[in-house]
Structure formats: C-alpha cells, structure tokens
Biopython code that builds the backbone (N, CA, C, O; Angstrom):
import numpy as np
from Bio.PDB.StructureBuilder import StructureBuilder

atoms = [
    (1, "MET", "N", (-47.914, 34.320, 0.801)),
    (1, "MET", "CA", (-48.738, 34.257, 2.260)),
    (1, "MET", "C", (-48.779, 33.095, 2.643)),
    (1, "MET", "O", (-49.106, 32.336, 1.731)),
    (2, "THR", "N", (-48.600, 32.621, 3.562)),
    (2, "THR", "CA", (-48.784, 31.169, 4.279)),
    (2, "THR", "C", (-50.170, 30.933, 3.996)),
    (2, "THR", "O", (-51.112, 31.726, 3.990)),
    (3, "ASP", "N", (-50.125, 29.676, 3.759)),
    (3, "ASP", "CA", (-51.277, 28.575, 3.607)),
    (3, "ASP", "C", (-51.546, 27.738, 5.331)),
    (3, "ASP", "O", (-51.028, 26.697, 5.734)),
    (4, "TYR", "N", (-52.438, 28.569, 5.987)),
    (4, "TYR", "CA", (-52.669, 27.431, 7.182)),
    (4, "TYR", "C", (-53.684, 26.558, 7.323)),
    (4, "TYR", "O", (-53.966, 26.177, 8.458)),
    (5, "LYS", "N", (-54.181, 26.236, 6.557)),
    (5, "LYS", "CA", (-55.437, 25.330, 6.101)),
    (5, "LYS", "C", (-54.823, 23.900, 6.712)),
    (5, "LYS", "O", (-55.595, 22.991, 7.020)),
    (6, "ASN", "N", (-53.762, 23.804, 6.825)),
    (6, "ASN", "CA", (-53.713, 21.998, 7.191)),
    (6, "ASN", "C", (-53.068, 21.945, 8.788)),
    (6, "ASN", "O", (-52.692, 20.879, 9.277)),
    (7, "GLU", "N", (-52.990, 23.365, 9.588)),
    (7, "GLU", "CA", (-52.444, 23.584, 10.572)),
    (7, "GLU", "C", (-53.799, 23.491, 11.832)),
    (7, "GLU", "O", (-54.849, 23.935, 11.367)),
    (8, "ASP", "N", (-53.876, 23.171, 12.786)),
    (8, "ASP", "CA", (-54.881, 23.474, 14.221)),
    (8, "ASP", "C", (-54.104, 24.577, 14.594)),
    (8, "ASP", "O", (-52.948, 24.856, 14.276)),
    (9, "ALA", "N", (-55.045, 25.272, 15.446)),
    (9, "ALA", "CA", (-54.554, 26.810, 16.167)),
    (9, "ALA", "C", (-55.787, 26.756, 17.960)),
    (9, "ALA", "O", (-56.772, 26.096, 18.291)),
    (10, "LEU", "N", (-54.962, 27.830, 18.612)),
    (10, "LEU", "CA", (-55.238, 27.662, 19.675)),
    (10, "LEU", "C", (-55.437, 29.044, 20.136)),
    (10, "LEU", "O", (-54.521, 29.810, 20.434)),
    (11, "VAL", "N", (-56.928, 29.363, 20.184)),
    (11, "VAL", "CA", (-56.877, 31.498, 20.566)),
    (11, "VAL", "C", (-57.108, 31.479, 22.001)),
    (11, "VAL", "O", (-58.136, 30.853, 22.259)),
    (12, "LEU", "N", (-56.733, 31.772, 22.652)),
    (12, "LEU", "CA", (-56.695, 32.195, 23.909)),
    (12, "LEU", "C", (-58.132, 33.442, 24.030)),
    (12, "LEU", "O", (-58.022, 34.620, 23.690)),
    (13, "PHE", "N", (-59.169, 32.925, 24.484)),
    (13, "PHE", "CA", (-60.671, 34.019, 24.383)),
    (13, "PHE", "C", (-60.822, 34.242, 26.020)),
    (13, "PHE", "O", (-60.787, 33.519, 27.016)),
    (14, "SER", "N", (-61.041, 35.896, 25.687)),
    (14, "SER", "CA", (-61.859, 36.401, 27.213)),
    (14, "SER", "C", (-63.010, 36.291, 26.703)),
    (14, "SER", "O", (-63.745, 35.612, 27.419)),
    (15, "GLY", "N", (-63.711, 36.832, 25.352)),
    (15, "GLY", "CA", (-64.799, 37.261, 25.458)),
    (15, "GLY", "C", (-64.972, 38.916, 24.570)),
    (15, "GLY", "O", (-65.812, 39.447, 23.843)),
    (16, "GLY", "N", (-63.701, 39.254, 25.127)),
    (16, "GLY", "CA", (-63.896, 40.863, 24.582)),
    (16, "GLY", "C", (-63.716, 40.993, 22.701)),
    (16, "GLY", "O", (-63.465, 40.029, 21.978)),
    (17, "GLN", "N", (-63.862, 42.010, 22.363)),
    (17, "GLN", "CA", (-63.508, 42.538, 20.887)),
    (17, "GLN", "C", (-62.456, 41.698, 20.310)),
    (17, "GLN", "O", (-62.503, 40.680, 19.621)),
    (18, "ASP", "N", (-61.235, 42.592, 20.906)),
    (18, "ASP", "CA", (-59.714, 41.926, 20.545)),
    (18, "ASP", "C", (-59.842, 39.816, 19.882)),
    (18, "ASP", "O", (-59.503, 39.187, 18.879)),
    (19, "SER", "N", (-60.527, 39.512, 21.206)),
    (19, "SER", "CA", (-60.059, 38.007, 21.175)),
    (19, "SER", "C", (-61.247, 37.359, 20.343)),
    (19, "SER", "O", (-60.858, 36.322, 19.805)),
    (20, "THR", "N", (-62.507, 37.636, 20.085)),
    (20, "THR", "CA", (-63.948, 37.944, 18.928)),
    (20, "THR", "C", (-63.136, 37.630, 17.865)),
    (20, "THR", "O", (-63.118, 36.554, 17.269)),
    (21, "THR", "N", (-62.225, 38.950, 17.566)),
    (21, "THR", "CA", (-61.717, 39.381, 16.286)),
    (21, "THR", "C", (-60.704, 38.246, 15.722)),
    (21, "THR", "O", (-60.373, 37.929, 14.580)),
    (22, "CYS", "N", (-60.417, 37.856, 16.776)),
    (22, "CYS", "CA", (-58.752, 36.648, 15.963)),
    (22, "CYS", "C", (-59.626, 35.358, 16.267)),
    (22, "CYS", "O", (-59.444, 34.642, 15.282)),
    (23, "LEU", "N", (-60.526, 34.673, 17.182)),
    (23, "LEU", "CA", (-61.237, 33.835, 16.447)),
    (23, "LEU", "C", (-61.766, 33.694, 15.184)),
    (23, "LEU", "O", (-61.484, 32.894, 14.292)),
    (24, "PHE", "N", (-62.934, 34.979, 15.257)),
    (24, "PHE", "CA", (-63.148, 34.822, 13.830)),
    (24, "PHE", "C", (-62.272, 34.890, 12.395)),
    (24, "PHE", "O", (-62.658, 34.756, 11.233)),
    (25, "TRP", "N", (-61.036, 35.133, 12.908)),
    (25, "TRP", "CA", (-59.686, 35.247, 12.119)),
    (25, "TRP", "C", (-59.347, 34.262, 11.641)),
    (25, "TRP", "O", (-59.061, 34.010, 10.471)),
    (26, "ALA", "N", (-59.365, 33.347, 12.943)),
    (26, "ALA", "CA", (-58.782, 31.948, 13.331)),
    (26, "ALA", "C", (-59.607, 30.902, 12.278)),
    (26, "ALA", "O", (-59.221, 30.141, 11.390)),
    (27, "LYS", "N", (-60.795, 31.212, 12.767)),
    (27, "LYS", "CA", (-61.735, 30.050, 12.035)),
    (27, "LYS", "C", (-61.663, 29.729, 10.740)),
    (27, "LYS", "O", (-61.681, 28.639, 10.168)),
    (28, "GLN", "N", (-61.545, 31.288, 10.197)),
    (28, "GLN", "CA", (-61.152, 31.507, 8.392)),
    (28, "GLN", "C", (-59.919, 30.731, 7.780)),
    (28, "GLN", "O", (-59.907, 30.313, 6.622)),
    (29, "THR", "N", (-58.707, 30.560, 8.835)),
    (29, "THR", "CA", (-57.682, 30.524, 8.299)),
    (29, "THR", "C", (-57.199, 29.354, 8.652)),
    (29, "THR", "O", (-56.430, 28.899, 7.805)),
    (30, "PHE", "N", (-57.430, 28.375, 10.023)),
    (30, "PHE", "CA", (-56.688, 27.096, 10.387)),
    (30, "PHE", "C", (-57.961, 26.234, 9.305)),
    (30, "PHE", "O", (-58.803, 26.477, 8.441)),
    (31, "ARG", "N", (-57.367, 25.116, 10.086)),
    (31, "ARG", "CA", (-58.382, 23.819, 9.318)),
    (31, "ARG", "C", (-58.959, 23.406, 11.076)),
    (31, "ARG", "O", (-59.545, 22.333, 10.930)),
    (32, "ASN", "N", (-59.018, 23.739, 12.359)),
    (32, "ASN", "CA", (-59.148, 23.500, 13.686)),
    (32, "ASN", "C", (-59.071, 24.331, 14.461)),
    (32, "ASN", "O", (-57.904, 24.589, 14.756)),
    (33, "VAL", "N", (-60.130, 25.156, 15.178)),
    (33, "VAL", "CA", (-59.185, 25.772, 16.136)),
    (33, "VAL", "C", (-59.881, 25.611, 17.211)),
    (33, "VAL", "O", (-61.081, 25.711, 16.952)),
    (34, "GLU", "N", (-59.618, 25.357, 18.576)),
    (34, "GLU", "CA", (-60.108, 25.840, 19.771)),
    (34, "GLU", "C", (-59.822, 26.782, 20.817)),
    (34, "GLU", "O", (-58.684, 26.884, 21.277)),
    (35, "ALA", "N", (-60.644, 27.374, 21.161)),
    (35, "ALA", "CA", (-61.201, 28.836, 21.645)),
    (35, "ALA", "C", (-60.855, 27.906, 23.494)),
    (35, "ALA", "O", (-61.443, 26.921, 23.941)),
    (36, "LEU", "N", (-59.706, 28.733, 24.154)),
    (36, "LEU", "CA", (-59.453, 28.410, 25.675)),
    (36, "LEU", "C", (-60.412, 29.673, 26.490)),
    (36, "LEU", "O", (-60.376, 30.781, 25.954)),
    (37, "CYS", "N", (-60.939, 29.575, 27.284)),
    (37, "CYS", "CA", (-61.348, 30.382, 28.237)),
    (37, "CYS", "C", (-61.760, 29.764, 29.700)),
    (37, "CYS", "O", (-62.457, 28.766, 29.878)),
    (38, "PHE", "N", (-61.013, 30.803, 30.953)),
    (38, "PHE", "CA", (-61.173, 30.469, 32.261)),
    (38, "PHE", "C", (-61.877, 31.641, 33.222)),
    (38, "PHE", "O", (-61.913, 32.786, 32.771)),
    (39, "SER", "N", (-62.241, 31.464, 34.077)),
    (39, "SER", "CA", (-62.701, 32.176, 34.874)),
    (39, "SER", "C", (-61.468, 32.140, 35.915)),
    (39, "SER", "O", (-60.866, 31.119, 36.248)),
    (40, "TYR", "N", (-61.175, 33.638, 36.429)),
    (40, "TYR", "CA", (-60.237, 33.310, 37.430)),
    (40, "TYR", "C", (-60.776, 34.365, 38.336)),
    (40, "TYR", "O", (-59.914, 34.676, 39.160)),
    (41, "GLY", "N", (-61.746, 34.945, 38.466)),
    (41, "GLY", "CA", (-63.118, 35.475, 39.321)),
    (41, "GLY", "C", (-62.567, 36.553, 39.363)),
    (41, "GLY", "O", (-61.807, 36.713, 40.318)),
    (42, "GLN", "N", (-62.707, 37.591, 38.468)),
    (42, "GLN", "CA", (-62.636, 38.954, 38.008)),
    (42, "GLN", "C", (-63.530, 39.535, 38.422)),
    (42, "GLN", "O", (-64.300, 38.617, 38.708)),
    (43, "ARG", "N", (-64.148, 40.678, 38.745)),
    (43, "ARG", "CA", (-65.130, 41.104, 39.364)),
    (43, "ARG", "C", (-65.607, 41.737, 38.247)),
    (43, "ARG", "O", (-66.783, 42.059, 38.419)),
    (44, "HIS", "N", (-65.165, 42.056, 37.138)),
    (44, "HIS", "CA", (-66.112, 42.483, 35.984)),
    (44, "HIS", "C", (-66.885, 41.541, 35.253)),
    (44, "HIS", "O", (-67.768, 41.972, 34.511)),
    (45, "SER", "N", (-66.637, 40.023, 35.377)),
    (45, "SER", "CA", (-66.890, 39.345, 35.003)),
    (45, "SER", "C", (-68.658, 39.001, 34.797)),
    (45, "SER", "O", (-69.126, 38.397, 35.762)),
    (46, "LEU", "N", (-69.444, 39.249, 33.910)),
    (46, "LEU", "CA", (-70.762, 38.740, 33.253)),
    (46, "LEU", "C", (-71.129, 37.556, 32.440)),
    (46, "LEU", "O", (-72.124, 37.529, 31.715)),
    (47, "GLU", "N", (-69.958, 36.190, 32.643)),
    (47, "GLU", "CA", (-70.447, 35.044, 31.649)),
    (47, "GLU", "C", (-71.014, 34.220, 32.401)),
    (47, "GLU", "O", (-71.512, 33.197, 31.932)),
]
sb = StructureBuilder()
sb.init_structure("model")
sb.init_model(0)
sb.init_chain("A")
sb.init_seg("    ")
for serial, (resi, resn, name, xyz) in enumerate(atoms, 1):
    if name == "N":
        sb.init_residue(resn, " ", resi, " ")
    sb.init_atom(name, np.array(xyz, "f"), 0.0, 1.0, " ", f" {name:<3s}", serial, name[0])
structure = sb.get_structure()
C-alpha cells in the first residue's frame, strides 16, 4: 500500500455524504488537506 503521509491533498467538497467521506479519508491519509468549496447559485443550497 502506498504511503501518502508526506503528500498534500485537495478535496473538492460539496458538503454531501460522498465528499464528506472523501474528506475524512484524506485527513487520515495525507499530511495536509485543503477542502475547496464554492457556491455557483444552485437553488437547493442550504449553506
């Protein structure tokens, strides 16, 4: 298995279940994790 403890990661984060799971995994796997989230005017946004 590859060791990513010396690597950084960027997670595209929507706030949904899938991207939240990916963010959780990345925080446990990589040295530094940045989450990128942006608003593009979707009608169903509750943020």
